[in-house]
C-alpha positions, -999 to +999 in steps of 0.1 A: -755-116-558-742-135-528-705-143-527-697-177-540-668-197-522-646-188-552-657-149-546-646-148-511-615-166-514-607-141-540-619-113-518-599-123-488-565-126-511-570-091-521-576-082-480-548-098-474-525-080-503-534-049-496-532-051-459-570-043-455-586-030-422-619-017-421-633+016-408-638+014-369-672+007-356-683-015-384-706+017-404-734+004-421-751+033-443-788+026-449-794+048-478-783+048-513-746+061-516-760+092-535-776+100-506-762+091-471-733+113-458-719+082-441-705+068-472-685+100-479-671+093-443-663+058-454-645+068-487-626+093-471-611+069-444-598+046-473-585+078-490-565+085-456-556+049-450-551+036-485-540+066-506-525+046-534-554+021-537-584+041-522-610+029-547-600-008-544-598-008-504-637+010-504-648-018-531-632-044-504-655-027-480-685-029-498-681-067-509-672-074-477-699-056-459-724-067-483-713-100-493-710-090-528-682-103-553-657-078-553-658-079-593-694-070-593-689-041-568-660-024-588-681-031-623-715-014-605-694+015-589-662+023-610-679+048-630-690+067-603-654+076-595-638+078-628-630+115-627-611+110-593-575+092-595-567+057-582-536+070-565-542+104-545-510+097-523-496+131-538-524+151-533-555+137-513-575+167-519-584+154-552-610+134-532-639+159-525-654+155-490-686+146-510-673+121-528-703+100-527-733+122-521-718+145-548-733+116-570-768+128-567-759+165-576-766+179-608-734+177-630-725+192-663-737+167-690-751+140-663-780+155-656 
C-alpha cells in the first residue's frame, strides 16, 4: 500500500525525531527478507547506528524505501524480531549476524 500524505508526514516526523540517516549507497534488496543477506547488512547497520531503537530505524528504512506506511511495515515485521530486544545498546551481540536470513532456517516450534 502506497503512503498517503498523512503517512508520509508521520514518517518524516519519526525520521526527524530519531535523527534518521539511511545506509550509504541506498541498498535495495531484491529478494525477500528471509533469503537475501543484504537485509542482514542493513539491519546490522541500524544496530550499529541506532542500538537503542534499531527496529524503529530499520522499519523506517523499509517504509521510506518502498513507500509503505510505517505502521504497516511495523505490523508486518515486528513478530520476526520479537525474540530480540529493541534496545541492544548494552550488548549489540544480542542481534545475530543473520538477523533476517535466519527467518528461513527451521527453528524450534516454527517449522
